[in-house]
N, C-alpha and C positions, 0 to 999 in steps of 0.2 A: 504494500500500500504506500502510495507516495505522500509527500507532505500535504499537497493540496487535497488529496482524498481524506487524510486525517483531519484536516481543517473542516472539510465538508461533513465528516462524521460528527465532529464536535458540534458544529453548527446545527446539524440535524437533531442531535440529542438535546441540545438546548431548546430548540424549537418544540420538540415533543414534550419536554418538561414544562415549558411555558404553557402549553395546551393541556397540561395535566394528563398526558398520555403515559401509561406505564412503560418503562424501558427495561423491564426484566429480561426480555428475550433479545439479548444483545446480538446473538448470532444471526437472527433474522434481520435485525436492523443493520448490522455491518454488511451483510450480504446484499441487501437491497440498495444501500447507499453506494457500495462499491460498484455494483452493476449499473446503477443509474448514473454514476459519475463518469462512466465511459461515454455516455451519450450527451450529458449536459453538465454545465457548471452552475446552473441556477440553484441557489440555495432553497428556493421555494419548492422546486421539483424534487430535490433530495429529501426534504422534510416530508413531502407528499408521498414519496416512494416508501419511506420508513413508516409513515402512518398506515399505508396500505398493508405493509408487511406484518404489522402487529394489530391489524384491524380486529381480529377476533378477541383481543384483550381489551379493546375499548368498549366501555359500557356507557350507555346513555345516562345522563343524570337521573337519579331517582326522584320521583315525585313525592311530595309530602304524603304521609299516610292519610287516608280518607277519614273523615269524621265518622264516628260510630253512628250507625243508623238506629233509630228508635223503632224497634219492632213491637207491635202490639199483639198480644195474644188475646184469645177470647176472654180469658180470665181478667186481664188488665182492662179490657174494654168494659166488662161488666162492673168492675170495681169503680171505674171512673163514672159510669152511668148512674151508679147507686149513690153517689155523693151529693 
């Protein structure tokens, strides 16, 4: 790997971390950045290639838990009606 490839890898890792993408699978990231760096020197393209390589590890943000719904049973409806 050349110095420019190493700088591209470092930049790609920083980009992924800035986007809060997990970088645990370094082998995939290094392979994708090295392969893509043969075609382009664009840092955006290198980060995009790395993001695609670890795409399975990227999880969408979780939504907040839904508020509990109030379910009425026949008994609770009867109790409310008798009040």
